KENU-889467 format. One line per field, with one value per residue: residue number from 1; residue in three letters; x, y, z of N, C-alpha, C in turn. Coordinates in steps of 0.001 Angstrom, whole numbers. Layout:
BEGIN
nr: (NUM,...)
rest: (ALA,...)
nX: (X,...)
nY: (Y,...)
nZ: (Z,...)
caX: (X,...)
caY: (Y,...)
caZ: (Z,...)
cX: (X,...)
cY: (Y,...)
cZ: (Z,...)
This chain:
BEGIN
nr: (1,2,3,4,5,6,7,8,9,10,11,12,13,14,15,16,17,18,19,20,21,22,23,24,25,26,27,28,29,30,31,32,33,34,35,36,37,38,39,40,41,42,43,44,45,46,47,48,49,50,51,52,53,54,55,56,57,58,59,60,61,62,63,64,65,66,67,68,69,70,71,72,73,74,75,76,77,78,79,80,81,82,83,84,85,86,87,88,89,90,91,92,93,94,95,96,97,98,99,100,101,102,103,104,105,106,107,108,109,110,111,112,113,114,115,116,117,118,119,120,121,122,123,124,125,126,127,128,129,130,131,132,133,134,135,136,137,138,139,140,141,142,143,144,145,146,147,148,149,150,151,152,153,154,155,156,157,158,159,160,161,162,163,164,165,166,167,168,169,170,171,172,173,174,175,176,177,178,179,180,181,182,183,184,185,186,187,188,189,190,191,192,193,194,195,196,197,198,199,200,201,202,203,204,205,206,207,208,209,210,211,212,213,214,215,216,217,218,219,220,221,222,223,224,225,226,227,228,229,230,231,232,233,234,235,236,237,238,239,240,241,242,243,244,245,246,247,248,249,250,251,252,253,254,255,256,257,258,259,260,261,262,263,264,265,266,267,268,269,270,271,272,273,274,275,276,277,278,279,280,281,282,283,284,285,286,287,288,289,290,291,292,293,294,295,296,297,298,299,300,301,302,303,304,305,306,307,308,309,310,311,312,313,314,315,316,317,318,319,320,321,322,323,324,325,326,327,328,329,330,331,332,333,334,335,336,337,338,339,340,341,342,343,344,345,346,347,348,349,350,351,352,353)
rest: (MET,THR,ARG,ILE,SER,ARG,VAL,PHE,PHE,ALA,VAL,ALA,LEU,ALA,THR,GLY,VAL,SER,LEU,ALA,SER,ALA,ALA,ASP,ASP,ARG,ALA,ALA,GLU,LEU,PRO,LEU,VAL,ALA,GLN,PRO,ILE,ILE,GLY,VAL,LEU,SER,ALA,SER,PRO,GLY,SER,TRP,SER,LYS,VAL,SER,LEU,VAL,ASP,VAL,ARG,LYS,PHE,PRO,TRP,ASP,PRO,SER,SER,PRO,ASP,PRO,ALA,ARG,GLU,GLY,TRP,ARG,SER,LYS,VAL,PHE,PHE,ASN,GLY,PRO,GLN,ILE,GLY,ARG,LEU,MET,LEU,ILE,ILE,TYR,PRO,PRO,THR,ILE,ASP,THR,LYS,MET,PRO,PRO,PRO,GLY,ILE,PRO,PRO,HIS,TYR,HIS,LEU,TRP,HIS,GLU,TRP,GLY,TYR,THR,LEU,LYS,GLY,ASP,ALA,VAL,MET,THR,GLU,PRO,VAL,SER,PRO,TYR,GLN,LYS,ASN,GLY,MET,LEU,TYR,HIS,LYS,ARG,GLU,GLY,GLY,TRP,LEU,SER,ARG,PRO,ALA,TYR,SER,LEU,HIS,ALA,GLY,THR,TRP,VAL,THR,GLY,GLY,LEU,ARG,ASN,GLN,MET,PRO,TYR,HIS,LEU,LEU,LEU,MET,GLU,GLU,GLY,ASP,GLY,SER,ILE,VAL,LEU,VAL,GLY,PRO,ASN,GLY,ARG,HIS,ILE,LEU,PRO,GLU,ASN,PRO,SER,GLN,ARG,PRO,GLU,PRO,TYR,ASP,PRO,ASP,TRP,ARG,ALA,VAL,LYS,GLN,PHE,ALA,ARG,PRO,TRP,LEU,VAL,ASP,SER,MET,ASN,ASP,LEU,GLU,TRP,GLU,ASN,ASP,THR,GLU,VAL,PRO,GLY,ARG,PHE,VAL,LYS,TRP,LEU,SER,ASP,GLU,ASN,GLY,PHE,ARG,ALA,LYS,LEU,VAL,LYS,ILE,PRO,ALA,GLY,TRP,THR,ALA,PRO,THR,THR,PRO,ASN,LYS,THR,TYR,PHE,GLU,HIS,ALA,ASN,ARG,LEU,ARG,TYR,MET,ILE,TYR,GLY,ASP,MET,LYS,VAL,TRP,THR,PHE,ASP,GLY,PRO,HIS,ASP,SER,GLY,LYS,ALA,TRP,GLN,ALA,ALA,GLU,ASP,THR,PHE,ILE,TYR,GLN,PRO,PRO,ARG,SER,ILE,TRP,GLY,TYR,GLY,PRO,GLY,LYS,VAL,SER,GLU,LEU,GLY,ALA,ILE,TRP,LEU,GLU,VAL,THR,TYR,ALA,LYS,GLY,LEU,ALA,VAL,GLY,GLY,GLY,ALA,ILE,GLU,GLY,ALA,ASN,ARG,VAL,GLU,ARG)
nX: (52027,51443,51365,52898,54699,56131,57467,59017,60454,61895,63092,64893,66594,67873,69250,71194,70529,69548,66725,66066,67762,66414,63971,64566,65345,62665,60462,57533,54930,54533,51829,48887,48421,46277,46186,48101,50939,51710,54086,56432,57124,58641,59991,58250,59287,61062,59528,59230,59387,58193,59253,57849,56353,55485,53984,54426,53695,51133,49738,47005,45736,45851,42688,42186,43744,44493,42649,44180,43594,42667,44524,46641,48880,49380,49130,50052,50183,51760,53130,52766,53506,53030,51087,52127,53572,54729,55228,55450,54735,54607,53598,54182,52960,54786,55714,53224,52775,53697,53496,55160,55199,53288,54743,56265,55100,55112,57564,57812,58130,58684,57795,59182,61328,62203,62540,63594,63804,64266,62771,62314,62734,62560,62473,61940,63351,62717,64873,65310,67256,66590,63825,62818,63933,63941,64799,66537,68251,67540,66945,67726,66597,67127,66832,67660,68348,68923,67515,67565,65538,66011,63759,62580,63585,63278,61583,60191,57810,57783,60238,60828,61689,63085,63233,62790,61616,60269,61008,60515,58207,57696,58865,58546,59602,58931,59033,57726,57997,56632,53404,52374,52089,52335,54225,53554,55385,55360,53513,51052,51405,50683,49714,49321,47370,47662,46266,43737,42869,41319,41616,43110,46566,48593,51267,48570,48979,51937,54855,56507,58414,59736,61568,64940,66924,66999,67527,69235,68931,70187,71498,72120,73134,73109,73722,75786,77570,78297,80308,80104,81119,82792,80751,81493,80322,78789,80267,80677,78833,77869,77926,76559,76915,74681,73119,74171,73354,72531,70978,70098,70367,71204,71426,72429,72102,73692,73479,75347,74266,73302,74159,75172,74653,76917,78388,78735,77205,74343,71838,70383,69302,67757,67386,66099,66309,64856,64161,63881,63596,63749,63076,64932,65763,65872,65776,65171,65564,63548,63626,61409,61031,59677,61095,64187,64744,63319,63327,62730,60510,60808,60260,59498,60727,60896,61435,60108,59511,58518,60001,59705,61687,61083,61653,63492,62690,63957,66202,67506,69095,68439,69728,71084,71009,70565,69729,68808,69139,70512,70411,69226,68750,67183,68200,66953,67841,66558,67630,66056,62672,60510,61727,64141,66849,67399,69753,72580,73155,72609,74683,74312,72780,73710,72320,73135,73656)
nY: (24758,27343,27159,29496,30074,27681,27734,30212,29320,27164,28852,29979,28333,27567,29401,29899,32251,32817,32292,34452,36561,36862,37664,40090,41767,42757,45560,47399,49307,52432,53451,55249,58465,60726,62801,65324,63997,64243,65908,64970,66183,65302,62304,59591,58064,54905,53772,53064,54808,55249,55561,57485,57739,59606,59818,62505,63724,62153,62906,65096,68307,71226,71802,74501,75844,78377,79151,77910,78621,81651,82619,81774,80128,77157,74812,72171,70877,68617,67887,68492,70499,69660,71693,74204,75006,73940,71891,72456,71860,74262,75512,77777,79684,80460,83684,85436,87794,91029,93144,94954,94356,96736,99753,99897,98348,97111,95431,92567,90756,87603,86457,84122,81235,80071,77688,76947,75157,75208,73216,73027,75192,79176,81957,85563,87294,90065,91557,93505,95278,97242,98829,101021,101459,101761,101204,98284,95090,92449,88932,86281,83402,79916,76808,74235,76189,77423,78525,79995,81502,83846,84759,87949,88638,90971,90804,90281,92384,95159,97199,100495,101334,99747,95989,92312,89331,86033,83400,80772,77728,77739,75712,75201,73769,74502,74853,76411,77326,78705,80388,80984,83561,87107,90109,92936,95966,99653,102144,101197,99013,95890,92935,89713,86856,85535,83723,83742,86971,88135,87003,87482,87158,86504,88624,90997,93560,94181,96822,97516,99224,99349,97358,96581,95458,94205,91067,88879,86928,83413,82425,80176,78846,75977,74457,75699,77059,75441,72237,68688,66383,63780,61932,61865,60384,58107,55981,56054,57658,60952,64534,67932,70544,72786,74581,75014,75294,76719,74417,73426,71770,71420,69445,68272,65113,62211,59125,56787,55020,51852,51547,50192,49407,50381,46893,46967,47821,49533,50624,53515,55875,58959,60202,62745,64295,65425,64250,65282,64313,64661,63422,64306,63175,60165,56838,54898,52486,52332,51411,50618,50280,48560,48273,47788,45156,44051,43116,44637,46433,47036,49592,51366,54177,57232,59890,63195,62081,62313,61894,61009,61086,60612,61510,58696,56580,54344,54446,52884,50064,47177,44274,44121,46127,49573,51390,51809,53595,55440,58339,61668,63331,65913,66999,67503,68601,68785,69526,69573,68959,70859,73289,75754,76393,74471,73813,71902,69447,66025,63266,60537,57271,53967,50971,47830,44929)
nZ: (53811,51287,47595,46643,48537,48598,46087,46600,48794,47464,45668,46689,48129,45794,44809,47009,48647,51842,53618,55415,54577,52114,53030,54429,52422,51834,52303,53831,52249,52925,55456,54428,56143,57442,59496,61459,62857,66161,68160,70766,73884,76197,77277,78497,81336,81609,79499,75984,73086,69421,66103,63558,60602,57549,54479,52687,50222,49902,51706,52821,51620,53722,54906,55438,54013,51319,48468,45753,43036,43928,45728,45240,46668,48738,51402,53835,56759,58512,60952,64135,67217,70661,72058,70518,67597,64450,61501,58065,54605,51955,49355,46706,43816,40731,39909,37816,36497,35351,37079,39911,43533,45449,46810,50257,52307,55717,57465,59403,62710,64823,67429,68241,67164,63890,61040,57891,54529,51596,49161,46282,43610,44016,45960,46717,49244,51555,53656,56287,58266,60247,61534,60611,58029,54567,52323,50831,51775,49294,49453,47137,47747,47042,45464,47703,49812,53102,56152,59245,61535,63951,67021,66786,64321,61620,58757,55549,53927,51716,49749,48876,46547,43537,43361,43314,41764,42116,40148,39800,40818,44241,46646,49958,52940,56117,59619,62085,65440,67189,67854,65169,64849,63858,64281,63172,62245,62156,61503,61711,63208,64469,66496,64866,64011,61013,59430,60840,61632,63480,65701,69217,69417,72376,73678,72769,71803,71310,71892,69260,69003,71548,71341,71817,70296,67036,65590,63592,60775,59836,56841,54319,51268,50425,48302,46850,48846,50570,50920,50668,53285,55070,57398,60946,62733,61608,59577,56097,55248,54440,55293,55444,57424,58516,60736,64302,67120,70318,71240,69145,65987,62294,59610,56288,55007,53451,51956,49918,46477,47448,49778,52776,56454,59027,60751,63337,66624,65880,66624,68171,70565,72004,75064,75662,73409,70293,67115,63463,60401,56862,53765,50749,48564,46672,47815,51072,53416,56281,59655,62070,65825,68574,70757,72680,72278,69863,66979,64845,62083,58588,56570,53433,52201,50263,48460,49893,51979,55522,58713,62060,65163,68231,71715,73437,71238,69073,66816,64044,61810,59630,58420,55170,52336,52737,50964,47670,45591,46398,49030,50286,53067,55170,58318,61643,64867,68029,71190,73951,73673,71315,70291,69920,72272,74413,75637,75421,72852,73576,73582,71246,72453,72436,71526,72647,71415)
caX: (52573,51031,52211,53711,55544,56996,58065,59770,61424,62956,64290,65919,67516,68555,70187,72001,70063,68910,65394,66152,68452,65568,62892,65200,64765,61199,59800,56559,54754,53968,50855,48104,48427,45733,46071,49478,51716,51997,55412,56533,58204,59661,59464,57723,60333,60972,58734,59765,58352,58509,59739,56911,56746,54289,54595,53877,52840,49838,49374,46151,46352,44724,41252,42157,44495,43963,42303,45248,43074,42721,45459,47930,49396,48751,49957,49790,50885,51934,53556,52328,53865,51599,50766,52268,54646,54101,56120,54362,54896,54168,54007,53757,53227,55606,54974,52692,52447,54707,53581,55638,54328,53255,55870,55996,54274,55837,57836,57254,58757,57903,58657,59608,62165,61607,63372,62900,64706,64170,63176,62735,62191,63133,61758,62738,62895,63131,65717,65665,67852,65968,62128,62509,64491,62993,65500,67945,68644,66703,67580,67033,66590,66882,66914,68916,68655,68475,67153,67287,65442,65585,62862,62869,64263,62685,61723,58902,57261,58545,61073,60206,62008,63347,62675,63016,60446,60498,61231,59877,57119,58526,58353,59147,59525,58920,59043,57120,58109,55665,52066,52224,51577,53343,53907,54086,55786,55331,52386,49756,52024,49902,50039,48107,47245,47637,45188,42637,43530,40439,42032,44042,47591,49156,50530,48165,49673,53155,55329,57607,59186,60434,62714,66311,67938,66625,67783,69514,68648,71336,70832,73117,72851,73915,74496,77153,78185,78900,80726,80117,82149,82828,80166,82313,79345,78517,81185,80160,77789,78325,76932,76850,76318,73650,73255,74319,73407,71628,70315,69265,71109,70593,72307,71955,72886,73638,74096,75274,73485,73832,74683,74820,74997,77989,77553,78766,75878,73606,70574,70556,68037,67795,66625,65435,66258,63624,64835,63080,64183,62763,63730,65090,66019,66232,64932,65596,64929,63526,63174,60730,61173,59023,62064,65700,64832,62448,64045,62095,59949,61354,59461,60033,60705,61024,61438,59099,58893,58861,60301,59762,61619,60811,62737,63293,62898,65056,66759,68639,69167,68647,70530,71275,71128,69138,69145,68972,69593,71134,69246,69773,67670,67495,68035,66934,67577,66262,67997,64899,61070,60868,61898,65568,67026,67370,71041,73910,72338,73299,75216,73077,72846,73756,71552,73845,73208)
caY: (25480,27647,27085,30637,29965,26597,28605,30910,28466,26455,29779,30695,27127,27079,30437,30451,32985,32571,33051,35253,37494,37278,38503,41121,42547,43682,46662,47682,50620,53454,53824,56422,59426,62205,63583,65614,63703,65053,65726,64779,67262,64669,60797,58735,57302,53442,53331,53303,55685,54580,56572,57684,58145,60173,60327,63865,63609,61710,63824,65840,69874,71898,72560,76224,76459,79234,78297,78207,79731,82908,83170,81107,79424,76141,74351,71126,70689,67107,67629,69638,70035,69342,72954,74798,74720,72978,71417,72394,72051,75119,75933,79217,79594,81605,84821,85350,88957,92296,94440,95034,94997,98101,100098,100438,97477,97180,94207,92138,89489,86851,86166,82673,80883,79245,77727,76650,74529,75187,71850,73436,76716,80258,83048,86598,87963,91254,91568,94609,95473,98484,98888,102217,101127,102091,100318,97341,93869,91318,87989,85302,82209,79187,75541,74120,77403,77166,79736,79833,82849,83830,85724,89466,89039,91542,90291,90578,93792,95486,98279,101775,101296,98435,94748,91283,88315,84996,83142,79609,77509,77813,74552,75314,73067,75662,74905,77472,76986,79175,80108,81421,84817,87992,91431,93774,97253,100597,103279,100296,97917,95311,91545,89243,85646,85746,83011,84678,88239,88614,86334,88216,86227,87088,89911,91409,94673,94474,98039,97244,100531,99179,96245,97250,95092,93123,89874,88425,85258,82941,82249,79509,78303,74879,74078,76857,77497,74300,70736,67161,65928,62455,61978,61107,59476,57082,55456,55591,58729,62380,65582,69160,71203,73840,75103,74087,76466,76968,73282,73362,71310,71197,69029,67270,63685,61311,57970,56366,53905,50651,51477,49093,50140,49266,45823,47649,48096,50359,51278,54561,56635,59996,60165,63748,65141,65252,64294,65195,63954,65015,62827,65139,62541,58843,55634,54350,51457,52848,50469,50948,49170,48477,48258,47151,43544,43964,42997,45743,46581,47932,50673,51918,55666,57768,61286,63653,61012,62721,60661,61624,60507,61336,60864,57075,55904,53905,54813,51560,49408,46054,43636,44217,47356,50658,52528,51257,54411,56208,59076,62724,63962,67023,66279,68688,67598,69572,69047,69202,69806,71425,74789,76227,76685,73305,73544,71048,68148,64985,62331,59473,56273,53098,49909,46898,43607)
caZ: (52807,50098,46225,46346,49617,48091,44992,47198,49398,46488,44600,47878,48106,44666,44264,47788,49378,53148,53810,56502,53889,51288,53632,54983,51460,51870,53027,54130,51810,54231,55563,54562,57291,57289,60600,61581,63833,67256,68711,72341,74706,76830,77286,79629,82172,81571,78397,74648,71991,68227,64924,62904,59066,57082,53049,52679,49013,49771,53032,52400,51673,54778,54563,55713,52835,50524,47333,44695,42017,44121,46665,44847,47569,49395,52568,54348,58276,58879,62070,65221,68866,71623,72257,69530,66919,63350,60459,56891,53173,51437,47684,46313,42182,40039,39240,36297,35695,35398,38097,41082,44603,45905,47972,51734,53055,56671,57630,60615,63328,65322,69223,68327,66328,62895,60112,56713,53647,49873,48273,44734,43011,44561,46790,47161,50692,52051,54841,56753,59552,60844,61233,60072,56811,53451,50941,51477,51241,48920,49460,46272,48486,46163,46073,48734,50618,54428,56937,60738,61944,65335,67461,66682,63284,60733,57504,54695,53697,50412,49693,48413,45131,43226,43665,42654,41993,42051,39038,39636,42024,45678,47333,51058,54028,57105,60748,63041,66907,67900,67624,63894,64691,63410,64864,62165,62806,61632,62073,62111,63820,65563,66500,64113,63210,59596,59375,61347,61889,64423,67050,69820,70338,73635,74019,71671,71054,71774,71522,68811,69046,72535,70935,71822,69397,66415,65580,62013,60432,59365,55570,53832,49939,50693,47125,46561,49874,51581,50519,51705,54059,55630,58576,61743,63447,60880,58362,54716,55283,54113,55720,55149,58347,58308,61993,65412,68199,71105,71638,67849,65136,61188,58636,55413,55374,52199,51724,48267,46247,47948,51199,53928,57610,59743,61450,64916,66950,64987,66769,68833,70928,72925,76341,75552,72024,69329,65683,62557,59332,55564,52594,49898,47144,46477,48760,52257,54125,57668,60689,63303,66734,69628,72061,72218,71957,68759,65319,64065,60747,57662,55633,52278,52514,49313,48444,50482,53177,56777,59668,63435,65953,69533,72707,73762,70433,68495,65095,63661,60750,59724,57521,53611,51594,53172,49932,46285,44867,47635,49557,50848,53764,55850,59606,62391,66153,68959,72453,74488,73164,69898,70123,70414,74001,75376,76053,74482,72687,74249,72540,71388,73577,71550,72045,72583,70769)
cX: (52023,52007,53298,54980,56739,58043,59362,61113,62675,63754,65363,66988,68437,69819,71252,71954,69116,67662,65352,66616,67275,64401,63394,65093,63517,60924,58372,55933,54350,52337,50014,47887,47709,45780,47727,49935,51910,53225,55356,57485,59057,59131,59000,58779,60087,60143,59421,58801,58820,58703,58256,57166,55474,55100,53553,53202,51394,48989,48013,46321,45233,43662,41126,42911,44038,43896,43467,44720,42928,43857,46763,48875,48657,49484,49480,50719,50761,52540,53170,52876,52502,50874,50816,53396,53835,55081,55181,55186,54418,54411,53304,54068,54297,54832,54335,52136,53789,54747,54565,54983,54453,54196,55413,55245,55446,56392,57353,58271,58010,58720,58929,60769,61673,62783,62782,64094,63651,64144,63066,62186,63019,62284,62825,62171,63440,63663,66023,66467,67482,64362,61855,63385,63768,63346,66833,67916,67645,67626,66822,67313,66418,66843,68107,69025,67970,68320,66881,67009,65231,64368,63598,63442,63305,62942,60320,58964,58038,59218,60377,60515,62536,62900,63158,61802,60885,60243,60283,58877,58178,57832,59151,59030,59990,58332,58776,56939,57293,54106,51649,51869,52697,53387,54510,54320,55519,54016,51041,50036,50823,50416,48803,48500,46959,46462,43765,42821,42582,40879,43076,45213,48114,50815,49904,48755,51145,54015,56403,58863,60487,61518,64112,67293,67208,67684,68403,69411,69926,70707,72091,72658,73624,74185,75664,77699,78772,79395,80452,81178,81842,82029,80924,81615,79101,79268,80248,79163,78572,77377,77529,76207,75573,73427,73453,74475,72214,70609,69540,70322,70354,71530,71564,72919,72974,74205,74387,74330,74113,74258,74290,75258,76239,77410,77953,77234,75345,72408,70990,69212,68583,67074,65735,65331,64997,64293,63958,63781,63452,63400,63808,65301,66391,65249,65857,64887,64747,62781,62318,60799,60441,59555,63411,65939,63984,63725,63452,61298,60633,60242,59937,59911,61431,60948,60172,58582,59359,59293,60812,60554,62028,61910,62053,62672,63978,65311,67760,68396,69062,69451,70355,71315,70164,68984,69844,69537,70354,70046,69959,68425,68100,67031,68107,66630,67232,66968,66916,63766,61396,60891,63452,65450,67149,68541,71597,72770,73220,73781,74199,73407,72647,72978,72546,73218,72923)
cY: (25948,26978,28293,30365,28796,27026,29320,30294,27813,27396,30181,29758,27228,28198,30802,31364,32476,32767,34064,36718,37985,38170,39951,42068,43208,44508,46915,49122,51479,53797,54760,56914,60454,63053,64053,64370,64730,64882,65453,65650,66511,62994,60286,57974,55438,53225,53813,53758,54852,55648,56188,57897,58767,60433,61691,64102,63337,62239,64858,67582,70206,72406,73685,76781,77242,78336,78713,78965,81421,83536,82715,80016,78081,75601,72985,70754,69282,66849,68886,69364,69863,70550,73799,74662,73727,73130,71327,72350,73074,75549,77078,79108,80664,82712,84997,86605,89668,93414,93876,95128,96042,98631,100286,99625,96919,95653,93667,91204,88669,86993,84694,82484,80125,79127,76797,76219,74792,74033,72135,74826,77757,81329,84378,87157,89287,91223,92651,94577,96298,98590,100088,102108,101330,101501,99536,95901,93093,90194,86878,83960,80938,77714,74959,75193,76901,78280,79253,81174,82863,84600,87162,89633,89702,90666,90653,92072,93942,96968,99566,101949,99912,97140,93464,90335,86919,84237,81597,79065,77341,76813,74659,74634,74157,74771,76246,76973,77656,79266,80566,82870,85610,89263,92454,95250,98132,101503,102524,98935,97283,93722,90924,87668,85603,85116,83116,85861,88654,88064,87122,87393,87539,87268,90404,92173,95121,96095,97633,98189,100050,98154,96979,96891,93654,92132,89804,87108,84778,82281,81461,79042,77055,74332,74861,77025,76449,72878,70000,66808,64736,62920,60864,60479,58194,56634,55287,57040,60094,63293,66870,69762,72596,74694,74141,75196,76419,75871,72937,72739,71046,70513,68359,66423,63137,60330,57561,55063,52559,50684,50609,49585,49376,48306,46291,47927,49264,51031,52086,54914,57982,59804,61286,64443,64405,65358,64343,65057,64191,64268,64101,64487,61240,58032,55124,53547,52218,51634,50898,49672,49337,48933,47939,45813,43272,44063,43930,45289,47222,48558,50961,53321,56210,59190,61990,62725,61983,61658,61495,60650,61175,60778,59191,56374,55493,54009,53713,51128,48130,45496,44005,45925,48362,51195,51800,52283,55633,57554,60059,63143,65095,66147,67254,67818,69315,68940,68637,69699,70027,72818,74924,76478,75725,72773,72532,69868,66764,63928,61068,58064,54931,51818,48543,45886,42640)
cZ: (51567,48801,46344,47329,49139,47227,45595,48009,48545,45733,45649,47876,46997,44421,45861,48705,50604,53052,54583,55505,52968,51964,53909,53814,51111,52885,52653,53194,53113,54187,55389,55799,56783,58066,60996,62735,65088,67973,70189,72632,75611,77083,78619,80340,81872,80253,77248,73729,70523,67162,64132,61440,58469,55428,52636,51263,49050,50924,52329,52494,52985,54475,54617,54596,51829,49481,46241,43735,42533,44579,46075,45337,48477,50379,53057,55491,58430,60102,63036,66765,69530,71817,71274,68896,65680,62018,59069,55797,52676,50164,47319,44700,41925,39755,37690,36011,35841,36389,39238,42152,44979,46951,49375,52493,54199,56744,58824,61355,64195,66835,69590,67146,64855,62105,58949,55517,52390,49155,46894,44609,43706,45323,46826,48422,51032,53407,55412,57973,60431,60516,60582,58611,55619,52105,51566,50908,50827,48710,48521,47018,46976,46321,46945,49602,52063,55203,58177,61250,63360,65821,67056,65490,62188,59472,56806,54548,52210,50379,48839,46716,44798,43778,43079,42751,41779,40742,38964,40664,43151,46511,48943,52247,55208,58452,61741,64599,67584,67477,65825,63510,64310,64229,64002,62835,61771,62090,62762,62564,64832,65559,66140,64151,61927,58997,59941,62255,63289,65770,67502,70313,71358,73503,72884,70843,71585,70933,70518,68634,70527,72554,70960,70904,68559,65981,63993,61809,59838,58069,54800,52384,50044,49490,46599,47539,50796,50617,51366,52023,54824,57383,59632,62534,63009,59474,57202,54414,55022,54961,55205,56491,58048,59560,63149,66360,69071,71389,70135,67135,63731,60126,57341,55310,53917,52383,50290,48011,46650,49330,52137,55272,58308,60547,63047,65299,66691,65214,68217,69463,71663,74183,76364,74303,71235,68001,64607,61362,57845,54356,51294,48460,47605,47446,49762,52953,55665,58624,61806,64379,67998,70822,71531,72002,70820,67750,64576,62635,59802,57008,54716,52450,50996,49473,49231,51421,54639,57772,60959,64267,67562,70635,73121,72645,69407,66997,64821,62230,60867,58825,56201,53411,52264,52177,48508,45627,45711,48131,50045,51683,54591,57345,60420,63951,67068,70807,73580,73673,71682,69518,70449,71854,74889,75870,75252,74319,73176,73397,72539,71970,72471,72426,71781,72205,72369)
């Protein structure tokens, strides 16, 4: 036994703290991750997956991200679907001039669903209801703003008159469930990939005039429009419901400082569902398990930690406090795969002791 081990042993005995509980108070720092996590569409029967974590603050900026000195914004994609889809952090700068954007830039839509949450700052979004509209709604999306945008929802572009501009740097957490392409409407409407307009996404030239009905997004100011309520699934937690539809659910979850998990069986998993968590505030110990009989390993998660729970991976807690300061995170669940439309979300399966 080393000298340090002997001192630790003596202190534990003198203070009446068991070696097990003292060890449980320690959590490992997150490893550096430089490549996006790849999502899982379905689990391998009979095998177990594992929860993954990424310190997004230390994750590198995308090499193809625009030069902030010229374009102003930059991004980092830290999670990808196995074929298409990506979750990213985008930071847009504040407005630094007094010029209004030129009028008449056409809006666009996607052929897939996306969602976004404002971590900090604000953005001004043009939200038309018709491709022929010249003036209309400007939505000022601020910190805590939630967006669920279905396919064929018109957005962006500029109005002929009037306008607002963002006031602060805009930190956006954005999930694109498709290939990132946009369909521009108007006389020069076309289907492009903004990062590489020379590529030809399929269908390359869809007829936007043939769309019979454009969709509308769901926009919620979670700080002003919603209040915390008790979590019916986990005692002592609090939630704000953001979206729950079509095999897609989003919530804000909060635990208080010093929170300890219930002593009842608290390890759960999904057979088919994917769950994505993003830490907005505070600290939290996150345990990873190799299987139902593994005692697990604790990791120290902080603000801007991304936590991915694929199908057949165990989410649960060890003994002792889960959080010192308390924590708030965004929690998004897909019934199947990593896109809306997977049917009803299954109930979590409990791992009995």
